[in-house]
C-alpha positions, 0 to 999 in steps of 0.5 A, a space after each residue: 509479537 511482531 507489533 511489539 518487536 516493531 516498536 522496539 526496533 523503532 526505539 532502537 532506530 531512534 537511539 541509533 543502536 539498531 543492528 542485525 547479524 545474519 546467520 552467515 555472520 554479516 552485520 548491518 548497522 545504521 550509517 551516520 546519516 539516516 533517512 527520516 522515520 515515517 511510521 505507518 499505524 494500522 488502518 481504523 478497520 483493524 484491532 489489536 486483539 492482545 490489548 483490551 479497553 473496557 472489554 473490547 480490543 483496542 483499535 490497532 491504529 491507536 495502539 501503534 500510534 500511541 506506543 510510538 508517540 509516547 515512547 519517542 516523541 520527545 527524543 525525536 524532537 531532541 534530535 531535531 526531527 519529530 513524530 511523523 506518520 503515514 496514514 493508510 486506509 482513510 475513507 473520508 474526511 471524518 476519519 481524518 478529523 478523528 486522527 486530528 483529534 487524536 493528535 491534538 489530545 496526545 500533544 496536549 497530554 505530553 506538553 508538546 506544541 500542537 502541530 508538531 506531529 506531521 502526517 501524510 495521508 495515503 489516498 488509497 480508498 476510492 471514495 477518499 479521492 472525492 474528499 481530498 480537499 476536506 481531508 487536507 482541511 481536517 488535518 491542516 495543523 498536522 498535514 504532510 500532504 497526500 500520497 497516491 496509491 495504486 493497488 489498494 485504490 483499484 481494489 477499493 474501486 472493486 470493493 465499492 462498486 464492483 457489483 456493477 457490470 460497468 466496473 469490471 476491470 481487466 487483468 490488473 497489470 493492464 490497469 496502469 496509472 495512465 488509464 483514464 480513471 487513474 489519471 484523473 485521480 493522480 492529476 486531481 491529487 497534485 492539483 488539490 495538494 498544490 492549491 493548498 500548499 501541501 506536498 503530493 507524493 507519487 506511488 511506489 515503484 514495486 520492482 525489486 532489481 535482480 542481482 543475478 539476472 540482468 535481463 530482468 532488469 533490462 526490461 523493468 528498469 526503463 519502466 521504473 524510469 518512465 513511471 517516475 518521469 510521469 510523476 515528476 512531469 505531473 508535478 509530484 514533489 517526491 516518490 517511493 521505491 521498494 528497493 535501495 537499488 532504485 533510489 538512484 533512478 528516482 533521484 536522478 529523475 526528480 532532480 532533473 525536474 526540481 533543479 535547485 528547488 526542494 519541491 514543485 509547490 509552485 506548479 499549481 496545475 490550474 488547467 486540471 479540472 477533474 469531474 466526478 464522472 472522470 473519477 468513476 470512468 472505470 469502463 474506459 480502461 479497456 484491456 482483457 481478462 486472460 488466463 495468465 491474469 487469472 493464474 497470476 491473481 490466484 498464485 500471487 494472492 495465495 503466496 502473499 497470504 502465506 507470507 503474511 501468516 508467517 509474519 512477513 508483510 512485505 514479500 518479494 514475489 516474482 521480482 516485485 515487492 508485494 503487500 496486502 494490497 496485492 492480495 486484496 486486488 488479486 482475490 477481488 478480481 477473482 471474485 468480481 470475474 466469477 460474480 459477473 461470469 466474465 469470459 477469458 480472452 481464451 473463451 471460457 467463463 470464469 467460474 468457481 470450478 475453473 478457479 479451483 482447477 487453476 489453483 491446483 495447477 499453480 500450487 503444484 508449480 509453487 511446490 516444485 519451485 520451493 521444494 517439498 520441505 519448504 512448502 510443507 513447512 509453510 502455511 499454505 494450507 491456511 493460506 488456501 483456506 483464506 484465499 478461497 474464503 475471500 475469493 469464492 464467497 457469494 458475498 464480497 468480504 470487505 478485508 481479507 486481513 480480518 479473517 486472516 487475523 484469526 489464523 495468527 497468534 502475533 
């Protein structure tokens, strides 16, 4: 299965034996100096349907964490590293407390000192932004800081409050990190982390540079630099990129901000005073709902789900590294616009019939791009079923990965 193969790959990576030989004969091996492993277990809402405890499927988070920690913790410590984790989808401080209980119990069982585990929490659930202090407190022995998300955070805002007319968002490309409610969230994250001596990590630059079309890079790379400049100026201690070719840009920007310091914990940001209403101020985002934005949501949403069903969870689509968060916000916006009868900039309201019409047109474009053989050999039929189920249903479906999980045999 994908999950077990992933665990084997982690063991091989720690042992420095992992390698890949492509069909064309090219071989890839680890360099002598490697990056620190940060393992991301599944969120608490997902199960592992192949392992049962007391007649019930085990939580995917416990399966992922448990296997990795049991098989690798001591070896990591012998190598001067440690078991480090990246925790997604936390809703509140109680879920952080649950993780802390898991960490304490696991360390005690293996005879490893408490506090050995370090975990960075991805603040990507809308309501978690109101409990950042509490989340850091619950994980205080094990906290590696907080990480700012984007797509998942916006999708979560729609999930929690999207039935309200004042929470209708424009095209997702217009919901940048500088719109008021996103700005309030990131500034509060840095202020909270640094006040508590924890690291604040910026979001991921999702652009994938093209080695064939320099014009694409000419447009996108300055935007990546601008985004990283904003993060470093705000006081973030580090950041993420989706592609190795972006590392040099991110490093250059952050090295200029850091100088000879390893972080910006000394920047306490006392001038930041974010109120609850600022975190909730989605209405002031402005922007428009366009046919191009609706088409993009339909096309990218279906393409990502199809990739996910094939076992590829990080997919390159239109020179961007997309994950489940992209599909979630894409289908959530379609649902929200239909639910509220939102009008496109071009005039017509967003309806189920309009979505199905544009869907057929976008699928034909995908077929022409891929060719009939690749398209027919893929899993587009199931991807369309899932997308329509989660985008066109009367009631909002909490997570698209839950119904999608029934379509795969991992």
